[in-house]
KOLMAR-573880 format. One record per residue (C-alpha): x, y, z; residue number from 1. Coordinates in Angstrom, 3 decimals. Layout:
% residues N
<u->X; v->Y; w->Z; num->NUM>
...
END
This chain:
% residues 485
<u->-8.682; v->-18.361; w->-14.786; num->1>
<u->-7.983; v->-14.432; w->-14.614; num->2>
<u->-9.543; v->-11.885; w->-11.897; num->3>
<u->-10.929; v->-10.069; w->-15.224; num->4>
<u->-12.409; v->-13.327; w->-16.521; num->5>
<u->-13.712; v->-13.844; w->-13.251; num->6>
<u->-15.674; v->-10.678; w->-12.705; num->7>
<u->-16.785; v->-11.271; w->-15.745; num->8>
<u->-18.631; v->-14.191; w->-14.992; num->9>
<u->-19.623; v->-13.146; w->-11.835; num->10>
<u->-21.240; v->-9.934; w->-13.198; num->11>
<u->-23.394; v->-11.811; w->-16.085; num->12>
<u->-24.328; v->-14.587; w->-13.374; num->13>
<u->-25.943; v->-11.904; w->-11.212; num->14>
<u->-27.293; v->-10.214; w->-14.559; num->15>
<u->-28.691; v->-13.406; w->-15.317; num->16>
<u->-30.114; v->-14.496; w->-12.012; num->17>
<u->-31.420; v->-10.759; w->-12.037; num->18>
<u->-33.305; v->-10.859; w->-15.426; num->19>
<u->-34.695; v->-14.305; w->-14.761; num->20>
<u->-36.536; v->-13.206; w->-11.606; num->21>
<u->-37.534; v->-10.003; w->-13.051; num->22>
<u->-38.898; v->-11.815; w->-16.629; num->23>
<u->-40.203; v->-14.561; w->-14.655; num->24>
<u->-41.923; v->-11.582; w->-12.264; num->25>
<u->-43.238; v->-9.712; w->-15.162; num->26>
<u->-44.455; v->-12.441; w->-16.736; num->27>
<u->-46.080; v->-13.624; w->-13.742; num->28>
<u->-47.944; v->-10.741; w->-12.969; num->29>
<u->-48.920; v->-9.770; w->-16.867; num->30>
<u->-50.182; v->-13.473; w->-16.826; num->31>
<u->-52.269; v->-13.042; w->-13.543; num->32>
<u->-54.080; v->-9.715; w->-14.342; num->33>
<u->-54.764; v->-10.859; w->-17.890; num->34>
<u->-56.403; v->-14.174; w->-16.862; num->35>
<u->-58.058; v->-12.515; w->-13.996; num->36>
<u->-59.960; v->-9.542; w->-16.099; num->37>
<u->-61.061; v->-12.586; w->-18.535; num->38>
<u->-62.445; v->-14.640; w->-15.162; num->39>
<u->-63.650; v->-10.932; w->-14.047; num->40>
<u->-65.444; v->-10.237; w->-17.352; num->41>
<u->-67.157; v->-14.034; w->-17.034; num->42>
<u->-68.056; v->-14.010; w->-13.212; num->43>
<u->-69.938; v->-10.784; w->-13.658; num->44>
<u->-71.710; v->-11.957; w->-16.985; num->45>
<u->-72.879; v->-14.844; w->-14.611; num->46>
<u->-73.602; v->-12.770; w->-11.880; num->47>
<u->-75.748; v->-11.055; w->-14.214; num->48>
<u->-77.564; v->-13.983; w->-15.527; num->49>
<u->-78.398; v->-15.624; w->-12.067; num->50>
<u->-79.240; v->-12.566; w->-9.914; num->51>
<u->-81.713; v->-10.610; w->-12.299; num->52>
<u->-83.905; v->-14.135; w->-13.059; num->53>
<u->-82.472; v->-14.506; w->-16.326; num->54>
<u->-82.859; v->-18.473; w->-15.813; num->55>
<u->-86.537; v->-19.248; w->-16.074; num->56>
<u->-88.330; v->-22.685; w->-14.994; num->57>
<u->-91.021; v->-23.689; w->-17.953; num->58>
<u->-93.525; v->-26.239; w->-18.193; num->59>
<u->-91.447; v->-29.256; w->-18.279; num->60>
<u->-88.733; v->-27.789; w->-16.080; num->61>
<u->-86.923; v->-26.312; w->-19.379; num->62>
<u->-83.672; v->-23.992; w->-18.692; num->63>
<u->-83.154; v->-21.166; w->-21.082; num->64>
<u->-81.835; v->-17.781; w->-21.867; num->65>
<u->-83.578; v->-15.065; w->-23.303; num->66>
<u->-82.133; v->-13.119; w->-26.842; num->67>
<u->-81.318; v->-10.337; w->-24.686; num->68>
<u->-78.686; v->-12.156; w->-22.241; num->69>
<u->-77.605; v->-14.450; w->-25.071; num->70>
<u->-76.553; v->-11.185; w->-27.408; num->71>
<u->-75.058; v->-9.812; w->-24.547; num->72>
<u->-72.842; v->-13.056; w->-24.044; num->73>
<u->-72.147; v->-13.166; w->-27.441; num->74>
<u->-71.241; v->-9.490; w->-27.872; num->75>
<u->-68.602; v->-10.458; w->-24.987; num->76>
<u->-66.710; v->-13.482; w->-26.591; num->77>
<u->-68.635; v->-15.600; w->-24.124; num->78>
<u->-69.990; v->-19.256; w->-24.731; num->79>
<u->-72.906; v->-20.515; w->-23.088; num->80>
<u->-73.944; v->-23.788; w->-22.278; num->81>
<u->-77.268; v->-24.693; w->-20.242; num->82>
<u->-77.599; v->-28.064; w->-18.555; num->83>
<u->-81.149; v->-29.285; w->-17.162; num->84>
<u->-80.519; v->-31.937; w->-15.000; num->85>
<u->-84.235; v->-33.063; w->-14.320; num->86>
<u->-85.257; v->-33.237; w->-17.972; num->87>
<u->-81.701; v->-34.258; w->-18.962; num->88>
<u->-81.748; v->-31.436; w->-21.762; num->89>
<u->-78.708; v->-29.318; w->-22.706; num->90>
<u->-78.934; v->-25.759; w->-24.642; num->91>
<u->-75.587; v->-24.112; w->-26.284; num->92>
<u->-75.067; v->-20.958; w->-27.859; num->93>
<u->-75.108; v->-20.029; w->-31.602; num->94>
<u->-71.282; v->-20.005; w->-31.501; num->95>
<u->-70.859; v->-23.719; w->-29.888; num->96>
<u->-73.218; v->-24.584; w->-32.289; num->97>
<u->-71.547; v->-23.461; w->-35.060; num->98>
<u->-68.206; v->-25.066; w->-33.954; num->99>
<u->-70.006; v->-28.085; w->-33.009; num->100>
<u->-68.581; v->-27.644; w->-29.632; num->101>
<u->-69.810; v->-29.118; w->-26.269; num->102>
<u->-68.468; v->-28.651; w->-22.546; num->103>
<u->-68.315; v->-31.426; w->-20.599; num->104>
<u->-71.051; v->-31.936; w->-18.232; num->105>
<u->-69.994; v->-33.392; w->-14.696; num->106>
<u->-72.575; v->-35.443; w->-12.325; num->107>
<u->-74.644; v->-33.345; w->-9.889; num->108>
<u->-72.620; v->-34.789; w->-7.118; num->109>
<u->-69.390; v->-33.596; w->-8.762; num->110>
<u->-70.672; v->-30.062; w->-9.362; num->111>
<u->-67.699; v->-27.323; w->-7.730; num->112>
<u->-65.378; v->-30.260; w->-7.072; num->113>
<u->-62.866; v->-28.493; w->-9.574; num->114>
<u->-63.518; v->-25.196; w->-8.554; num->115>
<u->-65.495; v->-22.373; w->-10.772; num->116>
<u->-62.975; v->-22.045; w->-13.320; num->117>
<u->-61.016; v->-24.669; w->-15.416; num->118>
<u->-58.618; v->-24.602; w->-18.133; num->119>
<u->-59.933; v->-26.429; w->-20.617; num->120>
<u->-58.791; v->-27.554; w->-24.219; num->121>
<u->-61.173; v->-28.543; w->-27.178; num->122>
<u->-60.246; v->-29.078; w->-31.060; num->123>
<u->-56.731; v->-27.002; w->-29.925; num->124>
<u->-58.543; v->-24.001; w->-28.549; num->125>
<u->-58.402; v->-22.988; w->-25.016; num->126>
<u->-61.065; v->-21.539; w->-22.900; num->127>
<u->-61.397; v->-20.642; w->-19.373; num->128>
<u->-64.486; v->-22.683; w->-18.537; num->129>
<u->-67.226; v->-21.383; w->-15.366; num->130>
<u->-69.581; v->-23.455; w->-14.099; num->131>
<u->-72.435; v->-22.343; w->-11.529; num->132>
<u->-75.217; v->-24.528; w->-10.351; num->133>
<u->-78.580; v->-23.360; w->-10.865; num->134>
<u->-81.210; v->-24.269; w->-7.735; num->135>
<u->-84.626; v->-24.492; w->-6.981; num->136>
<u->-85.941; v->-24.416; w->-3.197; num->137>
<u->-82.082; v->-25.832; w->-2.559; num->138>
<u->-82.086; v->-28.554; w->-5.361; num->139>
<u->-79.876; v->-28.472; w->-7.641; num->140>
<u->-81.692; v->-28.706; w->-11.048; num->141>
<u->-79.237; v->-26.966; w->-13.894; num->142>
<u->-75.925; v->-25.857; w->-14.551; num->143>
<u->-74.631; v->-22.910; w->-16.341; num->144>
<u->-71.871; v->-23.148; w->-18.153; num->145>
<u->-69.750; v->-19.948; w->-19.542; num->146>
<u->-66.381; v->-20.240; w->-21.381; num->147>
<u->-64.200; v->-17.206; w->-22.602; num->148>
<u->-62.163; v->-18.128; w->-25.578; num->149>
<u->-58.644; v->-17.662; w->-24.133; num->150>
<u->-56.098; v->-18.186; w->-27.376; num->151>
<u->-55.801; v->-14.205; w->-28.017; num->152>
<u->-54.269; v->-14.180; w->-24.351; num->153>
<u->-52.386; v->-17.454; w->-25.029; num->154>
<u->-50.736; v->-15.633; w->-27.737; num->155>
<u->-50.005; v->-12.526; w->-25.874; num->156>
<u->-48.561; v->-14.944; w->-23.381; num->157>
<u->-46.457; v->-16.918; w->-25.531; num->158>
<u->-45.146; v->-13.932; w->-27.574; num->159>
<u->-43.947; v->-12.169; w->-24.252; num->160>
<u->-42.322; v->-15.282; w->-23.106; num->161>
<u->-40.589; v->-15.140; w->-26.398; num->162>
<u->-39.466; v->-11.529; w->-26.179; num->163>
<u->-38.684; v->-11.668; w->-22.334; num->164>
<u->-36.268; v->-14.872; w->-23.277; num->165>
<u->-34.881; v->-13.203; w->-26.592; num->166>
<u->-34.278; v->-9.972; w->-24.763; num->167>
<u->-32.602; v->-11.458; w->-21.568; num->168>
<u->-30.164; v->-13.443; w->-23.546; num->169>
<u->-29.259; v->-10.374; w->-26.064; num->170>
<u->-28.646; v->-8.567; w->-22.639; num->171>
<u->-26.656; v->-10.785; w->-21.306; num->172>
<u->-24.654; v->-11.115; w->-24.367; num->173>
<u->-24.124; v->-7.704; w->-24.588; num->174>
<u->-23.331; v->-7.243; w->-21.137; num->175>
<u->-21.181; v->-10.003; w->-21.034; num->176>
<u->-19.648; v->-8.325; w->-23.946; num->177>
<u->-19.333; v->-4.839; w->-22.435; num->178>
<u->-18.381; v->-6.461; w->-18.439; num->179>
<u->-14.960; v->-7.885; w->-20.191; num->180>
<u->-14.550; v->-4.623; w->-21.737; num->181>
<u->-14.880; v->-2.692; w->-18.349; num->182>
<u->-13.261; v->-5.748; w->-16.429; num->183>
<u->-10.196; v->-5.506; w->-18.838; num->184>
<u->-10.231; v->-1.779; w->-18.460; num->185>
<u->-10.168; v->-1.811; w->-14.728; num->186>
<u->-7.610; v->-4.306; w->-14.390; num->187>
<u->-5.013; v->-2.789; w->-17.145; num->188>
<u->-3.605; v->-0.282; w->-14.077; num->189>
<u->-2.892; v->-4.220; w->-11.833; num->190>
<u->-1.473; v->-5.083; w->-14.871; num->191>
<u->0.993; v->-2.117; w->-15.281; num->192>
<u->1.530; v->-3.121; w->-11.126; num->193>
<u->2.328; v->-6.465; w->-12.145; num->194>
<u->4.523; v->-5.908; w->-15.009; num->195>
<u->6.382; v->-3.237; w->-12.518; num->196>
<u->6.802; v->-5.833; w->-10.025; num->197>
<u->8.035; v->-8.043; w->-12.363; num->198>
<u->10.625; v->-6.139; w->-13.719; num->199>
<u->11.816; v->-5.020; w->-10.419; num->200>
<u->12.325; v->-8.581; w->-9.555; num->201>
<u->14.328; v->-9.298; w->-13.046; num->202>
<u->16.118; v->-6.366; w->-12.724; num->203>
<u->17.997; v->-3.523; w->-10.484; num->204>
<u->16.168; v->-0.733; w->-11.580; num->205>
<u->14.060; v->0.448; w->-8.619; num->206>
<u->13.043; v->4.106; w->-9.910; num->207>
<u->10.347; v->2.425; w->-12.178; num->208>
<u->7.103; v->4.134; w->-11.369; num->209>
<u->3.419; v->3.200; w->-12.670; num->210>
<u->2.167; v->5.938; w->-14.744; num->211>
<u->-1.791; v->6.483; w->-14.021; num->212>
<u->-4.014; v->9.416; w->-15.004; num->213>
<u->-7.509; v->7.814; w->-14.032; num->214>
<u->-9.541; v->8.616; w->-10.865; num->215>
<u->-8.269; v->8.678; w->-7.006; num->216>
<u->-10.719; v->5.416; w->-6.932; num->217>
<u->-9.277; v->2.312; w->-5.206; num->218>
<u->-7.374; v->1.150; w->-8.077; num->219>
<u->-5.872; v->4.789; w->-7.962; num->220>
<u->-5.101; v->4.612; w->-4.484; num->221>
<u->-3.487; v->1.048; w->-4.711; num->222>
<u->-1.048; v->2.361; w->-7.339; num->223>
<u->-0.324; v->5.639; w->-5.426; num->224>
<u->0.322; v->3.380; w->-2.653; num->225>
<u->2.955; v->0.975; w->-5.008; num->226>
<u->4.763; v->4.086; w->-6.088; num->227>
<u->5.386; v->4.945; w->-2.490; num->228>
<u->6.271; v->1.760; w->-1.870; num->229>
<u->8.699; v->1.781; w->-4.760; num->230>
<u->10.188; v->5.213; w->-3.461; num->231>
<u->10.388; v->4.117; w->-0.138; num->232>
<u->12.195; v->0.762; w->-1.429; num->233>
<u->14.171; v->2.710; w->-3.895; num->234>
<u->15.679; v->5.097; w->-0.837; num->235>
<u->16.637; v->2.094; w->1.465; num->236>
<u->18.042; v->0.449; w->-1.362; num->237>
<u->20.372; v->3.575; w->-1.702; num->238>
<u->20.723; v->3.616; w->1.671; num->239>
<u->22.088; v->-0.044; w->1.853; num->240>
<u->24.237; v->0.330; w->-0.945; num->241>
<u->25.654; v->3.538; w->0.564; num->242>
<u->26.260; v->1.719; w->3.739; num->243>
<u->27.979; v->-0.960; w->2.171; num->244>
<u->29.947; v->0.584; w->-0.309; num->245>
<u->31.171; v->2.594; w->2.508; num->246>
<u->31.638; v->-0.525; w->5.111; num->247>
<u->33.812; v->-2.278; w->1.607; num->248>
<u->36.051; v->1.326; w->1.983; num->249>
<u->36.083; v->1.076; w->5.586; num->250>
<u->37.340; v->-2.140; w->5.542; num->251>
<u->39.651; v->-1.360; w->2.356; num->252>
<u->41.165; v->1.932; w->4.169; num->253>
<u->41.277; v->-0.034; w->7.551; num->254>
<u->43.363; v->-2.716; w->6.258; num->255>
<u->46.201; v->-0.339; w->4.366; num->256>
<u->46.291; v->2.034; w->7.497; num->257>
<u->46.891; v->-1.643; w->9.655; num->258>
<u->48.971; v->-2.778; w->7.088; num->259>
<u->51.969; v->-0.307; w->7.361; num->260>
<u->52.250; v->-0.310; w->10.801; num->261>
<u->52.361; v->-4.133; w->11.051; num->262>
<u->55.051; v->-4.046; w->8.277; num->263>
<u->57.146; v->-1.816; w->10.126; num->264>
<u->56.704; v->-3.900; w->13.295; num->265>
<u->57.418; v->-6.991; w->11.526; num->266>
<u->60.499; v->-5.895; w->9.841; num->267>
<u->61.994; v->-4.252; w->12.899; num->268>
<u->61.542; v->-7.596; w->14.631; num->269>
<u->63.061; v->-9.834; w->12.038; num->270>
<u->65.914; v->-6.978; w->11.905; num->271>
<u->65.862; v->-7.703; w->16.194; num->272>
<u->65.989; v->-11.625; w->15.676; num->273>
<u->68.960; v->-11.608; w->12.796; num->274>
<u->70.880; v->-9.301; w->15.337; num->275>
<u->70.456; v->-11.245; w->18.402; num->276>
<u->70.160; v->-14.776; w->17.160; num->277>
<u->74.024; v->-15.604; w->17.589; num->278>
<u->74.135; v->-17.338; w->14.191; num->279>
<u->77.218; v->-17.359; w->12.791; num->280>
<u->76.784; v->-14.796; w->9.686; num->281>
<u->73.567; v->-13.620; w->10.814; num->282>
<u->74.948; v->-10.589; w->13.218; num->283>
<u->76.405; v->-7.642; w->11.216; num->284>
<u->79.376; v->-6.560; w->12.199; num->285>
<u->79.267; v->-4.216; w->14.790; num->286>
<u->80.458; v->-3.379; w->17.679; num->287>
<u->78.037; v->-2.859; w->21.365; num->288>
<u->77.500; v->0.694; w->20.802; num->289>
<u->76.145; v->0.125; w->17.417; num->290>
<u->73.907; v->-2.859; w->18.589; num->291>
<u->72.673; v->-1.163; w->21.217; num->292>
<u->71.328; v->2.206; w->19.195; num->293>
<u->70.082; v->-0.410; w->16.325; num->294>
<u->68.201; v->-1.991; w->18.989; num->295>
<u->66.810; v->0.665; w->20.630; num->296>
<u->66.123; v->2.626; w->17.067; num->297>
<u->64.048; v->-0.774; w->16.037; num->298>
<u->62.043; v->-1.153; w->19.475; num->299>
<u->61.469; v->3.162; w->19.352; num->300>
<u->60.232; v->2.504; w->15.709; num->301>
<u->58.122; v->-0.548; w->17.015; num->302>
<u->56.675; v->1.641; w->20.219; num->303>
<u->55.512; v->3.915; w->17.767; num->304>
<u->53.734; v->1.794; w->14.882; num->305>
<u->52.299; v->0.029; w->18.037; num->306>
<u->50.895; v->3.201; w->19.333; num->307>
<u->50.164; v->4.292; w->16.310; num->308>
<u->47.688; v->0.959; w->15.856; num->309>
<u->46.268; v->1.883; w->19.166; num->310>
<u->44.707; v->4.908; w->18.235; num->311>
<u->43.454; v->3.400; w->15.061; num->312>
<u->41.824; v->0.484; w->16.828; num->313>
<u->40.404; v->3.033; w->19.326; num->314>
<u->38.927; v->5.434; w->16.684; num->315>
<u->37.630; v->2.484; w->14.969; num->316>
<u->36.240; v->0.814; w->18.076; num->317>
<u->34.629; v->4.671; w->18.240; num->318>
<u->32.706; v->4.393; w->14.924; num->319>
<u->31.823; v->0.960; w->15.480; num->320>
<u->29.644; v->2.304; w->18.419; num->321>
<u->28.648; v->4.764; w->16.700; num->322>
<u->27.357; v->2.635; w->13.620; num->323>
<u->25.672; v->0.059; w->16.444; num->324>
<u->23.251; v->3.596; w->17.628; num->325>
<u->25.572; v->3.518; w->21.241; num->326>
<u->23.951; v->6.017; w->23.033; num->327>
<u->26.258; v->8.077; w->25.282; num->328>
<u->25.455; v->8.930; w->29.410; num->329>
<u->24.386; v->12.461; w->29.686; num->330>
<u->24.644; v->14.931; w->32.687; num->331>
<u->24.593; v->18.816; w->33.205; num->332>
<u->28.183; v->19.743; w->32.201; num->333>
<u->29.552; v->23.237; w->32.788; num->334>
<u->31.059; v->24.139; w->29.451; num->335>
<u->33.263; v->27.308; w->30.871; num->336>
<u->35.423; v->24.927; w->32.893; num->337>
<u->35.873; v->22.269; w->30.304; num->338>
<u->36.769; v->24.266; w->27.890; num->339>
<u->39.521; v->26.136; w->30.003; num->340>
<u->40.893; v->22.271; w->30.925; num->341>
<u->41.188; v->21.575; w->27.257; num->342>
<u->42.932; v->24.756; w->26.831; num->343>
<u->45.184; v->23.878; w->29.689; num->344>
<u->46.220; v->20.701; w->28.316; num->345>
<u->46.423; v->21.409; w->24.559; num->346>
<u->49.496; v->23.489; w->25.352; num->347>
<u->51.390; v->20.360; w->25.882; num->348>
<u->50.789; v->18.531; w->22.692; num->349>
<u->52.945; v->18.491; w->20.123; num->350>
<u->52.842; v->21.568; w->17.652; num->351>
<u->54.775; v->24.430; w->16.094; num->352>
<u->52.140; v->26.848; w->16.010; num->353>
<u->51.247; v->29.192; w->18.745; num->354>
<u->48.659; v->28.342; w->20.992; num->355>
<u->46.284; v->31.466; w->21.842; num->356>
<u->43.593; v->31.293; w->23.982; num->357>
<u->40.883; v->33.777; w->22.701; num->358>
<u->37.758; v->35.603; w->24.686; num->359>
<u->35.500; v->32.732; w->26.258; num->360>
<u->33.448; v->35.233; w->28.677; num->361>
<u->29.975; v->33.916; w->26.981; num->362>
<u->30.779; v->30.502; w->28.088; num->363>
<u->30.050; v->31.726; w->31.626; num->364>
<u->26.566; v->30.499; w->32.885; num->365>
<u->26.248; v->27.652; w->30.195; num->366>
<u->26.005; v->24.476; w->30.416; num->367>
<u->24.839; v->21.580; w->27.836; num->368>
<u->23.535; v->17.916; w->28.443; num->369>
<u->25.919; v->15.799; w->27.464; num->370>
<u->28.867; v->13.798; w->28.337; num->371>
<u->32.180; v->15.573; w->29.452; num->372>
<u->34.835; v->13.019; w->27.969; num->373>
<u->33.344; v->12.619; w->24.649; num->374>
<u->33.045; v->16.994; w->24.213; num->375>
<u->36.876; v->16.815; w->25.399; num->376>
<u->37.718; v->14.388; w->22.794; num->377>
<u->35.817; v->15.927; w->19.925; num->378>
<u->37.728; v->19.330; w->20.880; num->379>
<u->41.220; v->17.685; w->21.240; num->380>
<u->40.346; v->16.252; w->17.600; num->381>
<u->39.617; v->19.728; w->16.411; num->382>
<u->42.548; v->21.144; w->18.018; num->383>
<u->44.955; v->18.333; w->17.087; num->384>
<u->44.064; v->18.287; w->13.522; num->385>
<u->44.694; v->22.244; w->13.815; num->386>
<u->48.470; v->21.724; w->15.004; num->387>
<u->48.940; v->19.210; w->12.807; num->388>
<u->48.239; v->21.237; w->9.399; num->389>
<u->49.698; v->24.462; w->10.910; num->390>
<u->53.479; v->24.367; w->10.478; num->391>
<u->53.700; v->28.150; w->11.463; num->392>
<u->51.379; v->30.954; w->12.693; num->393>
<u->48.710; v->30.605; w->15.229; num->394>
<u->45.876; v->28.135; w->16.346; num->395>
<u->43.327; v->30.082; w->18.210; num->396>
<u->40.325; v->28.880; w->20.242; num->397>
<u->37.421; v->31.247; w->21.504; num->398>
<u->33.532; v->31.288; w->21.825; num->399>
<u->30.785; v->33.107; w->20.521; num->400>
<u->27.183; v->33.105; w->21.405; num->401>
<u->23.947; v->32.847; w->18.789; num->402>
<u->20.772; v->32.725; w->20.659; num->403>
<u->20.344; v->29.249; w->22.607; num->404>
<u->23.091; v->28.000; w->20.553; num->405>
<u->26.987; v->28.371; w->22.165; num->406>
<u->29.652; v->28.157; w->19.134; num->407>
<u->33.255; v->27.062; w->20.161; num->408>
<u->35.449; v->28.202; w->17.369; num->409>
<u->38.858; v->26.595; w->16.588; num->410>
<u->40.651; v->28.279; w->13.879; num->411>
<u->44.503; v->28.029; w->12.345; num->412>
<u->46.756; v->29.816; w->9.777; num->413>
<u->47.844; v->26.295; w->8.048; num->414>
<u->47.652; v->25.096; w->4.965; num->415>
<u->43.484; v->25.299; w->4.634; num->416>
<u->41.898; v->23.213; w->1.640; num->417>
<u->40.073; v->23.738; w->-1.200; num->418>
<u->36.266; v->24.419; w->-0.814; num->419>
<u->35.057; v->21.466; w->-2.570; num->420>
<u->37.085; v->18.891; w->-0.289; num->421>
<u->34.535; v->20.675; w->2.527; num->422>
<u->31.713; v->18.604; w->2.246; num->423>
<u->33.722; v->15.231; w->2.220; num->424>
<u->36.059; v->16.074; w->5.345; num->425>
<u->34.045; v->13.983; w->7.690; num->426>
<u->34.008; v->10.856; w->5.726; num->427>
<u->36.253; v->7.836; w->7.600; num->428>
<u->39.399; v->7.715; w->5.977; num->429>
<u->39.577; v->10.785; w->3.921; num->430>
<u->42.164; v->13.516; w->3.709; num->431>
<u->42.281; v->16.511; w->1.714; num->432>
<u->44.862; v->15.892; w->-1.456; num->433>
<u->47.551; v->18.523; w->-0.177; num->434>
<u->47.988; v->16.640; w->3.043; num->435>
<u->48.057; v->13.017; w->1.489; num->436>
<u->51.235; v->11.538; w->1.937; num->437>
<u->52.882; v->14.811; w->3.999; num->438>
<u->50.922; v->14.925; w->7.101; num->439>
<u->50.901; v->11.834; w->9.113; num->440>
<u->47.148; v->10.495; w->10.058; num->441>
<u->44.475; v->8.084; w->8.815; num->442>
<u->41.524; v->10.439; w->8.866; num->443>
<u->39.215; v->9.047; w->11.615; num->444>
<u->39.248; v->11.977; w->13.796; num->445>
<u->36.938; v->14.752; w->12.235; num->446>
<u->34.189; v->11.483; w->11.828; num->447>
<u->34.629; v->10.896; w->15.330; num->448>
<u->34.051; v->14.605; w->15.779; num->449>
<u->31.109; v->14.967; w->14.035; num->450>
<u->29.537; v->11.820; w->15.390; num->451>
<u->29.864; v->13.424; w->18.970; num->452>
<u->28.926; v->16.428; w->17.658; num->453>
<u->25.632; v->15.195; w->15.994; num->454>
<u->25.000; v->12.924; w->19.232; num->455>
<u->24.724; v->16.066; w->21.275; num->456>
<u->22.300; v->17.648; w->19.207; num->457>
<u->24.384; v->19.966; w->17.468; num->458>
<u->26.516; v->21.664; w->14.231; num->459>
<u->29.829; v->22.167; w->12.877; num->460>
<u->30.596; v->25.025; w->10.639; num->461>
<u->33.649; v->24.880; w->8.367; num->462>
<u->35.198; v->27.867; w->6.642; num->463>
<u->38.103; v->27.406; w->4.884; num->464>
<u->40.498; v->28.836; w->2.215; num->465>
<u->43.573; v->27.224; w->0.278; num->466>
<u->46.873; v->28.336; w->1.886; num->467>
<u->45.350; v->30.753; w->4.478; num->468>
<u->44.071; v->28.033; w->7.351; num->469>
<u->40.719; v->26.633; w->8.195; num->470>
<u->37.937; v->27.648; w->10.789; num->471>
<u->35.831; v->25.461; w->12.447; num->472>
<u->32.847; v->26.569; w->14.437; num->473>
<u->30.938; v->23.851; w->16.590; num->474>
<u->27.590; v->24.580; w->17.472; num->475>
<u->26.327; v->23.188; w->20.849; num->476>
<u->22.734; v->23.908; w->22.279; num->477>
<u->23.098; v->25.295; w->25.859; num->478>
<u->21.166; v->25.387; w->28.714; num->479>
<u->22.139; v->29.226; w->30.434; num->480>
<u->22.131; v->29.636; w->34.537; num->481>
<u->21.174; v->26.336; w->35.065; num->482>
<u->21.143; v->24.839; w->38.805; num->483>
<u->23.732; v->22.223; w->39.515; num->484>
<u->23.038; v->18.788; w->40.110; num->485>
END
């Protein structure tokens, strides 16, 4: 059974119980007060008859009512009957005589056993019968019986019962119909949630959102939560998809980069095996000097490609540590000695451009909380990158300050790049188009540098123009005039 049917059944059941209790209560109260009113009227008449000496004892112990008393009872629609136990005589009202009705007369010892009032039915007519004993010197000599016709009250109660039953049934039917309608309308947004969930389950469109223009009630908050969950799920899925795509590109590019040095090493090894195998016809005709020169060239190629593979593996290891969330050990590092050491060691790097040290005065008294080794590695990456793409001209390093930030600037006058390339230069294995196939490299250095900068809470600014050079400004949060540890 669906939820809307269960809700309708619950609502209908609760309403049915409520109507039954309400109808029964109303019926009971009306019935009680209706018949109590009749009993009170009969009781008042009996009190008036017995307390005002309206019963007389005549010669022969005859009990009778005066004409006035009889008329008053007739006006009140009350029938009377007087029973004289002493002489065995019974007198009845005119109405009883006309209807040929006589109330049952109990024995003296049974008077009062059934109570003052009792409900009787005679000839299909219902009456409320009231009985009071008549005493003479503490001796029961007679019985006064008064009866009120309750046919009108009975018909009223039957009509009321019918009205309550029919009204309750119609109310239940209408309430059930409207309850089912309201339940369907209330559950309609839940249906949309189910449809959206099924759409996501059977497809891959996470951009689905549930439209809802109702009030901000429980259903509205539920749909808002589901939409927020879908948005977060879509974000996570896109991030995972991008990460998976990046991983595939990484593996593909790494395999491509490793294939070239491995091919070179394997080719040179095969050549040396043929040269030094000594097999007949395998060794080419050459003298010892030529053989020595060929072997040195092959070994040199193997050494160069091995170094290239070593750098590639080290770079990939650094990126793997970055992906694994590995943190670096941090200490208070003075910036001026660190940069001066980098400047000194950079002049020994292979280069064709002029290495220029600019103004580094702003670094005096400035320190950074970080890793000296990683910061030096980051600066060498930018400097080596500048040397690599500057065939002539100069590469300059200097420092600037902006508030609590220190900017280390590395500027070259090399080939530069198009501005559209800038957003991608920190991607792994990415190299600007002019450098592909011309300048050696694998495109991992700037990715490693960006990770180091991010780990130190810094940022990098790039300014470039094709054919005129590139400037990198590495902004790092600095501590000024810090006490040495």
